[in-house]
C-alpha positions as CSV (number, residue, x, y, z in Angstrom):
1,M,-145.4,96.8,38.3
2,A,-145.3,94.4,40.8
3,S,-147.7,94.1,43.4
4,T,-147.7,94.6,47.3
5,H,-148.1,91.2,47.6
6,H,-144.9,90.0,45.6
7,C,-142.9,92.5,47.3
8,L,-144.0,91.2,51.0
9,A,-142.8,87.5,49.8
10,S,-139.6,88.9,48.7
11,L,-138.7,90.6,51.8
12,A,-139.9,87.5,53.9
13,R,-137.5,85.1,52.0
14,L,-134.5,87.2,52.5
15,S,-135.0,87.6,56.1
16,L,-135.4,83.8,56.4
17,S,-132.4,83.2,54.2
18,T,-129.1,82.0,56.2
19,P,-125.9,84.2,56.3
20,A,-123.2,82.7,54.8
21,R,-120.4,81.8,57.4
22,P,-116.7,82.7,56.5
23,T,-114.8,79.6,56.2
24,V,-112.1,78.6,58.7
25,T,-108.7,77.2,57.2
26,S,-107.7,74.0,59.6
27,T,-104.3,74.3,61.3
28,I,-104.6,70.7,62.7
29,P,-101.3,68.7,60.8
30,K,-102.6,65.9,58.4
31,F,-101.2,63.0,60.3
32,L,-103.0,64.3,63.4
33,V,-106.4,64.3,61.4
34,P,-108.5,60.8,62.6
35,S,-109.2,58.6,60.1
36,V,-112.9,57.1,59.2
37,A,-112.9,54.0,58.7
38,T,-114.5,52.7,55.5
39,P,-117.2,49.9,56.3
40,Q,-116.7,46.6,55.3
41,V,-119.1,45.0,52.9
42,R,-119.8,41.1,53.6
43,H,-121.6,38.7,51.4
44,A,-123.0,35.5,52.3
45,S,-120.8,32.6,50.3
46,G,-122.2,30.5,47.9
47,G,-125.5,32.1,46.7
48,G,-123.7,34.6,44.1
49,G,-122.4,37.0,46.5
50,G,-118.8,36.7,45.4
51,G,-117.7,34.4,48.4
52,M,-115.4,31.5,48.0
53,R,-117.8,27.7,47.5
54,K,-116.4,24.9,49.7
55,K,-115.5,22.3,47.7
56,P,-117.9,19.2,47.8
57,V,-117.0,16.2,50.1
58,K,-116.3,12.9,48.4
59,K,-118.6,10.3,49.8
60,K,-117.1,7.1,50.9
61,K,-117.3,4.1,48.9
62,T,-119.3,1.6,50.8
63,Y,-119.3,-2.1,50.9
64,K,-122.3,-4.7,51.1
65,T,-119.8,-7.4,51.7
66,F,-116.8,-7.3,54.2
67,R,-113.5,-7.0,52.4
68,S,-111.5,-9.9,51.1
69,Y,-108.1,-9.9,49.5
70,D,-106.7,-12.5,46.9
71,L,-104.6,-14.7,49.3
72,S,-102.4,-16.2,46.8
73,P,-99.3,-13.8,47.0
74,M,-99.6,-14.1,50.8
75,E,-97.1,-16.8,52.4
76,Q,-99.2,-19.3,54.5
77,F,-97.8,-22.0,56.7
78,T,-98.5,-25.4,57.7
79,L,-100.0,-26.2,61.3
80,C,-96.5,-27.1,62.8
81,D,-94.7,-24.6,61.7
82,A,-97.3,-21.7,62.8
83,M,-96.6,-23.7,66.1
84,R,-93.1,-23.6,65.9
85,Y,-93.0,-19.6,65.4
86,L,-95.5,-19.0,67.9
87,R,-94.2,-21.4,70.7
88,A,-90.7,-19.1,69.6
89,A,-92.6,-15.9,70.6
90,E,-94.0,-17.2,74.1
91,V,-91.0,-18.5,75.7
92,G,-90.7,-18.5,79.6
93,R,-94.7,-17.9,80.0
94,P,-96.2,-20.7,81.4
95,P,-97.9,-23.2,78.9
96,T,-101.3,-23.5,80.8
97,T,-102.1,-19.3,81.0
98,V,-101.1,-19.0,77.0
99,K,-104.1,-20.0,74.4
100,Y,-104.0,-20.8,70.6
101,D,-107.2,-18.4,69.3
102,L,-108.3,-19.4,65.7
103,A,-109.4,-16.7,63.6
104,V,-111.7,-17.5,61.1
105,K,-112.5,-14.9,58.4
106,V,-115.8,-15.2,56.3
107,K,-117.1,-14.2,53.3
108,T,-120.3,-12.6,53.9
109,Q,-123.0,-10.1,53.8
110,K,-122.8,-7.2,56.7
111,S,-126.6,-7.3,56.7
112,G,-126.6,-11.0,56.6
113,P,-127.4,-13.4,59.9
114,V,-124.1,-14.2,62.1
115,L,-122.4,-17.8,62.9
116,R,-123.2,-18.4,66.3
117,S,-123.1,-21.5,68.1
118,A,-121.0,-23.5,70.8
119,I,-118.9,-26.5,70.3
120,R,-117.5,-28.9,72.7
121,L,-113.8,-29.5,71.5
122,P,-112.2,-33.0,71.8
123,F,-109.8,-31.5,74.1
124,P,-111.1,-28.3,76.5
125,V,-109.4,-25.4,76.7
126,K,-111.3,-24.1,79.6
127,T,-111.2,-26.1,83.2
128,D,-112.8,-23.7,85.1
129,T,-116.9,-24.2,84.1
130,R,-119.0,-23.0,87.0
131,I,-123.2,-23.9,86.0
132,G,-126.0,-22.7,87.9
133,V,-129.3,-24.1,87.4
134,I,-132.6,-22.2,87.6
135,C,-135.3,-24.8,88.9
136,P,-138.1,-24.9,91.4
137,E,-136.7,-24.9,94.6
138,G,-136.3,-28.4,96.9
139,S,-137.2,-30.1,93.7
140,A,-136.1,-33.6,92.0
141,L,-134.5,-31.3,89.2
142,A,-132.5,-29.4,92.0
143,T,-131.1,-32.1,93.8
144,E,-130.2,-33.7,90.4
145,A,-128.1,-30.6,89.6
146,Q,-126.6,-30.6,92.8
147,Q,-125.3,-34.1,92.2
148,L,-124.2,-33.2,88.6
149,G,-121.7,-30.7,90.3
150,A,-124.1,-27.2,89.8
151,V,-122.5,-24.5,92.1
152,A,-125.8,-22.6,92.5
153,V,-129.5,-24.1,92.5
154,G,-132.9,-22.5,92.7
155,E,-135.0,-20.2,91.8
156,E,-136.4,-16.9,93.9
157,S,-133.1,-17.4,96.2
158,L,-131.2,-17.2,92.9
159,F,-132.4,-14.5,91.8
160,E,-131.7,-12.8,95.0
161,A,-127.9,-13.7,94.7
162,I,-128.0,-12.2,91.2
163,R,-129.1,-9.2,92.2
164,R,-126.9,-8.7,95.1
165,G,-124.1,-9.6,92.5
166,E,-123.1,-12.6,94.3
167,I,-122.5,-14.5,90.7
168,A,-120.7,-17.7,91.6
169,F,-121.3,-19.5,88.2
170,N,-119.8,-18.5,84.7
171,K,-122.3,-20.5,82.5
172,L,-126.3,-20.5,83.6
173,I,-128.9,-22.7,82.4
174,C,-132.7,-22.5,82.8
175,H,-135.3,-25.8,83.1
176,T,-138.6,-24.9,81.1
177,D,-140.8,-25.1,84.2
178,S,-138.4,-22.0,85.6
179,Q,-139.0,-20.3,82.2
180,E,-141.7,-17.7,83.6
181,A,-140.5,-17.1,86.9
182,L,-136.9,-15.9,85.0
183,K,-138.8,-13.6,83.0
184,K,-141.1,-12.0,86.0
185,A,-137.6,-11.8,88.1
186,Q,-136.2,-9.0,85.8
187,V,-132.5,-9.6,85.9
188,A,-132.0,-9.8,82.5
189,R,-130.4,-6.7,82.7
190,I,-127.4,-7.9,84.9
191,L,-127.3,-11.4,83.1
192,G,-127.6,-9.8,79.7
193,P,-124.3,-8.0,79.7
194,K,-122.2,-10.7,81.5
195,N,-123.0,-12.9,78.3
196,L,-125.3,-15.4,81.3
197,M,-129.0,-14.9,80.3
198,P,-130.3,-18.3,79.5
199,N,-132.0,-18.7,75.8
200,P,-133.7,-21.4,73.7
201,K,-131.4,-20.3,70.4
202,R,-128.5,-21.1,72.4
203,G,-129.7,-24.4,74.2
204,T,-129.4,-22.8,77.7
205,I,-133.3,-23.3,78.4
206,T,-134.0,-26.9,78.4
207,S,-136.2,-29.8,79.7
208,D,-133.1,-32.1,80.1
209,I,-131.0,-30.8,83.2
210,K,-128.2,-33.2,82.7
211,E,-127.6,-33.5,79.3
212,T,-127.5,-29.9,79.1
213,M,-124.5,-29.5,81.8
214,Q,-122.7,-32.5,80.3
215,E,-122.6,-30.3,76.8
216,L,-121.6,-27.3,78.8
217,I,-118.7,-28.9,80.9
218,G,-115.7,-27.9,78.6
219,A,-118.3,-26.7,75.9
220,D,-117.3,-23.1,74.5
221,E,-119.2,-20.5,72.8
222,Y,-118.5,-18.6,69.6
223,R,-120.2,-15.5,67.9
224,E,-119.5,-13.7,64.1
225,R,-118.5,-10.3,64.5
226,S,-117.3,-8.3,61.6
227,G,-117.2,-10.9,59.5
228,V,-114.7,-12.9,61.7
229,V,-115.2,-15.9,64.0
230,R,-112.7,-15.9,66.9
231,M,-112.4,-18.7,69.3
232,A,-109.5,-20.5,71.4
233,V,-108.8,-24.1,70.1
234,G,-105.8,-25.4,72.5
235,Q,-103.4,-24.4,75.3
236,L,-99.6,-23.8,74.6
237,G,-98.6,-26.9,76.2
238,F,-101.1,-29.0,73.6
239,S,-99.5,-31.0,71.3
240,P,-100.1,-30.7,67.1
241,K,-102.0,-33.5,67.4
242,M,-104.1,-32.2,70.1
243,L,-104.5,-28.9,68.4
244,A,-105.1,-30.3,64.9
245,D,-108.3,-32.1,66.3
246,N,-109.4,-29.3,68.2
247,I,-109.0,-26.8,65.0
248,K,-110.5,-30.1,62.6
249,A,-113.9,-30.4,64.7
250,F,-114.0,-26.4,65.2
251,M,-114.0,-26.0,61.3
252,S,-116.5,-28.8,60.7
253,K,-118.8,-27.0,63.0
254,L,-118.4,-23.6,61.0
255,K,-119.3,-25.2,58.0
256,D,-122.5,-27.2,59.4
257,N,-123.5,-23.8,60.5
258,I,-123.5,-22.5,56.7
259,N,-124.9,-25.3,55.5
260,Q,-128.2,-24.8,57.4
261,L,-128.1,-21.0,56.8
262,D,-130.8,-20.3,53.5
263,D,-129.2,-21.0,50.1
264,N,-129.6,-17.4,49.0
265,I,-127.7,-16.0,52.1
266,P,-123.8,-16.3,50.3
267,K,-121.5,-17.1,53.1
268,A,-118.1,-19.0,52.7
269,I,-114.9,-19.5,54.8
270,D,-112.4,-16.9,53.5
271,E,-109.1,-17.3,55.7
272,V,-108.0,-19.3,58.8
273,V,-105.2,-17.5,61.1
274,L,-103.7,-19.3,64.2
275,S,-102.4,-16.8,66.5
276,T,-101.3,-17.2,70.8
277,T,-102.1,-14.7,73.7
278,H,-98.8,-12.6,73.0
279,G,-97.8,-13.9,69.4
280,P,-98.2,-12.5,65.9
281,G,-101.4,-14.2,63.8
282,I,-100.0,-16.7,61.2
283,S,-102.2,-17.4,58.3
284,L,-103.0,-21.4,57.9
285,N,-102.8,-23.2,54.6
286,G,-104.8,-26.1,55.4
287,N,-101.6,-28.8,55.6
288,F,-100.2,-30.4,59.0
289,A,-96.7,-31.6,58.6
290,P,-93.8,-29.2,58.9
291,T,-91.7,-28.2,56.0
292,D,-88.2,-28.6,57.9
293,D,-87.0,-32.4,57.8
294,K,-85.5,-31.5,60.9
295,V,-88.4,-30.9,63.2
296,K,-90.8,-33.5,64.2
297,P,-94.2,-33.3,65.6
298,E,-93.0,-34.8,68.6
299,H,-90.3,-31.7,69.2
300,L,-93.6,-29.2,69.6
301,A,-95.1,-31.5,71.9
302,T,-92.4,-30.7,74.8
303,V,-92.3,-28.1,77.6
304,M,-90.5,-25.3,76.2
């Protein structure tokens, strides 16, 4: 027989139980019932999550030296033949405004030293050289520079003109006595971008004003960039002989620059290309005479 405690516990459970609710049949059509969106599961790509992996990017091949090509299948021209075609491309243009440009491709390492110097060609191409001289004010050096044709002379007065942007010269040299004054003037940020800052390596800081000015008059600077040295070697009105003399002098200077380098630094001339201001580039083979017997060098020296 159950005890009184058990009977009371049974009655309590019956009283606390939730009565069953009657089921109601839905009268809403199925096409009106809102659908429940299934949450999309996303996985991180790469780490085994099932995503698509990116294709590995191939690294571009790098070269320690500038590229050079086999010139044997390439058609190359003599100097007179190249001048003949280039002059045809410049018909109707003033001979003094069109320049012959020489591009010398060099076999060299990208991290190696560059060729950089200046040369005074036998037949000057530029005739508008204006020289400024930094030297003590009112000194004998200043008087000598003015007599030699300098367009601007002095120290502080010249520095003030540079700061104002009044630069009447396209070449600037500095006497060794004024080198400290040049450093204190802090004009390198103005002269540097214009390629006018005096530098001992370029010979524009000197103790001999006269000799340096004579070298700069008609002298042209050149610098190797990306394995190529470019320089204007003549005007369109130059004869083949004049252009040949300038090219020979320039190539001889380049070879001297290469010979002065360390033997452990490989550098050699690869190709020489002649072009004009508006004309194409023509590869030279090193010969001079024209291949057409009807064309003489004298024909290429006349006004077009």
